[in-house]
C-alpha positions in Angstrom: -104.3 -81.3 29.9 -103.3 -84.5 28.0 -102.7 -87.4 30.6 -100.7 -90.9 29.3 -101.2 -93.4 31.8 -99.2 -96.4 32.1 -101.7 -99.4 33.2 -99.0 -101.9 34.1 -99.2 -105.6 32.7 -101.3 -107.6 34.5 -104.8 -106.8 35.6 -107.3 -103.6 36.1 -105.5 -103.3 39.5 -101.8 -102.7 38.4 -102.7 -99.1 37.9 -100.8 -96.6 40.0 -102.3 -95.0 42.6 -101.6 -91.6 41.0 -103.2 -92.6 37.6 -106.4 -94.1 39.2 -106.8 -90.5 40.3 -106.4 -89.0 37.5 -108.2 -91.6 35.6 -111.2 -90.3 38.0 -110.9 -86.6 37.4 -110.9 -86.7 33.8 -113.6 -86.1 31.3 -112.6 -88.5 28.7 -110.5 -90.9 29.0 -109.0 -93.3 26.0 -107.8 -97.0 26.0 -105.0 -97.7 23.3 -106.2 -101.6 22.0 -103.5 -102.2 19.7 -100.0 -102.2 20.6 -100.3 -104.8 23.5 -103.4 -106.4 25.7 -104.5 -106.8 29.4 -105.4 -110.2 31.2 -108.6 -108.4 31.5 -111.1 -106.6 29.0 -111.9 -103.6 29.1 -115.5 -104.0 30.9 -113.4 -105.1 34.0 -111.2 -102.3 33.6 -114.4 -99.9 33.6 -115.5 -101.6 36.7 -112.5 -100.7 38.3 -111.9 -97.3 37.6 -115.2 -96.1 37.7 -114.7 -94.6 34.0 -116.6 -95.3 30.7 -113.8 -95.8 28.3 -113.3 -95.1 24.6 -111.6 -97.8 22.6 -108.8 -96.1 20.7 -107.5 -98.7 18.0 -104.3 -98.0 15.6 -106.4 -95.8 12.9 -108.1 -93.9 15.2 -104.3 -93.1 17.2 -102.5 -92.5 13.9 -105.4 -90.6 11.9 -107.8 -89.1 14.4 -105.7 -88.1 16.8 -107.3 -84.7 16.6 -110.5 -86.3 18.2 -108.8 -87.4 21.1 -107.0 -83.7 21.7 -110.1 -82.2 21.1 -110.6 -79.7 24.1 -107.9 -81.0 25.7 -106.9 -77.6 26.7 -110.4 -76.9 28.5 -110.8 -80.0 30.1 -108.7 -83.4 31.2 -107.9 -86.2 28.6 -106.9 -89.7 29.5 -105.1 -91.7 26.9 -104.3 -95.3 28.7 -102.0 -97.5 27.4 -100.7 -101.0 28.5 -97.5 -100.9 29.8 -95.4 -98.2 29.8 -96.8 -94.8 28.0 -93.7 -94.7 25.8 -93.1 -98.9 25.8 -94.3 -97.6 21.8 -93.2 -94.8 19.4 -96.7 -94.4 18.0 -97.3 -92.4 21.4 -94.5 -90.1 21.3 -96.6 -88.8 18.0 -99.7 -88.0 20.0 -97.3 -85.8 22.7 -96.1 -83.8 19.4 -99.4 -83.2 18.1 -100.5 -81.8 21.8 -97.5 -79.8 22.0 -98.3 -78.1 19.0 -102.1 -77.3 20.0 -100.8 -75.6 22.8 -101.7 -78.6 25.1 -99.9 -79.7 28.0 -99.5 -83.1 28.9 -98.6 -85.2 31.3 -96.8 -88.9 31.9 -97.9 -91.5 34.4 -95.3 -94.2 34.1 -96.0 -98.1 34.9 -93.9 -101.5 34.6 -92.8 -102.4 31.1 -91.8 -105.3 29.4 -89.0 -104.0 28.6 -87.8 -104.0 32.2 -90.1 -106.7 33.7 -88.1 -109.0 31.5 -85.6 -109.4 34.2 -88.0 -111.6 35.7 -86.3 -114.6 34.0 -83.0 -113.8 35.6 -81.2 -112.1 33.1 -79.6 -108.6 33.5 -81.1 -105.9 32.0 -78.2 -103.9 31.2 -76.7 -107.0 29.7 -79.8 -106.6 26.8 -78.8 -104.7 23.3 -81.3 -103.8 20.7 -84.7 -104.4 21.2 -86.4 -106.2 17.9 -89.7 -107.0 16.7 -91.0 -109.8 15.5 -94.0 -110.0 13.0 -95.8 -112.3 11.1 -95.1 -113.5 7.7 -97.0 -113.8 4.6 -96.9 -116.0 1.4 -95.8 -113.2 -0.4 -93.9 -111.4 2.3 -90.8 -112.7 4.7 -88.7 -110.1 6.6 -85.3 -111.2 8.1 -84.1 -107.8 9.0 -84.9 -108.4 12.5 -82.1 -111.9 12.6 -79.5 -109.5 11.8 -80.3 -107.3 15.1 -80.2 -110.6 17.1 -77.5 -111.8 15.2 -75.2 -108.2 16.1 -76.3 -108.7 19.6 -74.9 -111.7 20.1 -71.5 -110.6 18.8 -71.5 -107.9 21.5 -72.6 -111.1 24.0 -76.0 -109.0 24.3 -79.2 -110.7 24.9 -82.3 -109.3 22.8 -85.5 -109.1 24.0 -88.1 -110.1 20.9 -91.7 -108.3 20.9 -93.5 -111.0 18.8 -96.3 -109.6 16.6 -99.9 -108.3 17.4 -102.5 -108.2 14.6 -105.7 -105.9 16.2 -108.4 -104.8 13.7 -106.7 -105.7 10.7 -107.8 -106.3 7.1 -107.3 -109.1 4.5 -106.0 -107.8 1.4 -108.8 -108.5 -0.4 -110.5 -106.5 1.7 -108.5 -103.5 1.6 -108.4 -103.5 -1.9 -112.3 -103.5 -1.8 -112.7 -101.1 0.9 -114.0 -103.4 2.6 -113.9 -102.3 6.3 -114.1 -105.9 7.6 -111.7 -107.3 10.0 -109.8 -110.5 10.3 -110.0 -112.1 13.8 -106.8 -110.9 16.0 -103.8 -112.5 16.5 -101.2 -112.8 18.8 -97.4 -114.5 17.8 -96.4 -117.2 20.3 -93.2 -118.1 20.8 -93.5 -121.3 19.1 -94.3 -119.5 15.7 -91.3 -116.8 16.2 -89.2 -119.8 17.1 -90.4 -121.5 13.7 -89.9 -118.4 11.6 -86.2 -118.0 13.3 -85.1 -121.3 12.5 -86.1 -121.0 9.1 -83.9 -118.0 8.6 -80.7 -120.1 10.1 -81.7 -122.5 7.5 -81.7 -120.0 4.8 -78.4 -118.8 6.0 -77.1 -121.9 5.8 -78.1 -122.6 2.0 -75.9 -119.0 1.1 -73.3 -120.4 3.1 -72.8 -118.6 6.3 -72.7 -120.0 9.6 -75.1 -117.9 11.5 -74.5 -116.8 14.9 -77.5 -118.1 16.2 -78.3 -121.7 16.1 -80.9 -124.7 17.1 -78.7 -124.8 20.4 -78.2 -121.2 21.1 -80.3 -120.8 24.5 -83.8 -118.8 24.5 -86.6 -117.5 26.9 -90.5 -117.9 26.2 -92.1 -115.7 28.6 -96.2 -115.5 28.3 -98.2 -112.8 30.9 -95.4 -111.5 32.2 -96.9 -109.6 35.3 -100.6 -111.9 35.5 -100.8 -114.2 38.1 -99.9 -117.0 35.7 -96.9 -115.8 34.1 -95.3 -118.7 32.1 -91.4 -119.0 31.9 -89.0 -121.4 30.2 -85.6 -121.6 29.3 -83.8 -123.9 26.3 -82.6 -123.9 23.1 -84.2 -122.1 20.0 -85.8 -125.5 18.8 -87.0 -126.4 22.2 -89.3 -123.0 22.1 -90.7 -124.7 18.8 -92.7 -127.1 21.1 -92.8 -125.4 24.6 -96.1 -124.4 26.0 -97.0 -121.3 27.2 -100.2 -120.7 26.8 -102.2 -117.4 26.2 -100.6 -114.7 24.9 -99.2 -112.4 24.9 -95.7 -114.1 24.2 -91.8 -112.5 24.3 -88.5 -114.1 23.8 -85.4 -113.6 24.7 -82.2 -114.7 22.6 -79.4 -114.8 25.4 -75.7 -113.3 24.3 -72.8 -114.0 27.0 -74.2 -115.7 30.0 -73.2 -114.6 33.3 -73.1 -117.8 36.1 -75.7 -116.1 37.8 -78.1 -115.7 35.1 -77.1 -119.4 34.4 -78.4 -120.5 37.9 -81.5 -118.4 37.2 -82.1 -120.0 33.6 -82.1 -123.3 35.5 -84.9 -122.5 37.5 -87.4 -122.4 34.4 -85.1 -125.0 32.2 -87.0 -127.4 30.0 -84.6 -129.8 30.0 -83.1 -130.8 33.2 -79.8 -131.1 31.4 -80.1 -128.5 29.1 -77.2 -126.6 30.7 -74.8 -129.6 30.1 -74.8 -130.0 26.6 -75.6 -126.4 25.1 -72.2 -124.8 23.1 -72.4 -121.4 24.7 
C-alpha cells in the first residue's frame, strides 16, 4: 500500500501516533522536500522515526513517480509531506498514478497552514481563494495574484498568501547548458511579498486604477506557524515591508471585512499600538 502521511508544521513530534506507527512498518519512506519545510532537518526526523528517509524533490515526484510506487503493491511505502498530504495539488498526481497501477492508498492527515492560520484570530470561514506569491525576476513579474486578492477583498474575504519557495532550482544559464548545478534554497519573506504587492499597487495607479489594496490595508504576517517560536504581526501592508519575523517559512494574510472580534485578536499582534485607530478599512 501507498501511505501519504502528513507531518504537521513544527518538528518531528508533530506527526500523529497513527502516522508514526505506519512509518515504522514501511519498507521505504520518502520525504517530500520541495513544497514546504519543517524547523528540523532530515536527520532529526530519521532519529525520531527510527527509519531512514529518502529525499524526494520535485523532479523525483513529478518525473520519476514510478520509482516511488515500485513494488508498492507488494510492500508498504510511505510518502511524507510537511503539513497535510493534500495541501499541495502535486500529490494528487501520485494518488492517480497509484490507482492506475492498482496500488491501494491511504491518507493520514495532519495540520496544514490552510487551517493553522486561524492562530492569528481571523475566522477561517471568512477566507476566500488562497493565492501563491512567486519571486519576481528581471524578465518575469506576474500580477495575477493581485487580482485574486482584490476579488476576495470585494467580497469581504481574507486572502491567505503562500510565499514562494525555491529549492533545487537551476539558473537560466545552467538550464540552457544542461548543467545540473542548483542554486541555494530561497524562501520568500513577508517583507519581500509586501514590497511586490506595493509595486503592483503603484503600477495600477499609473494605469489610472484605484486598487482594492493600498498601503494602509490591514495585513498579517506569520512565520514558522506551529513551531515553538512562531511569530505573528498585524499592521498595514506598508508595515509588512519592514516587520522582523525571522527565519522561514513565512505566510501573509490580506484582510477583507473585519469582525470586531477579529480586530480584538489582531490587536494582540499589532506592530503599532494605534494601528487600528488610524486605518481606514
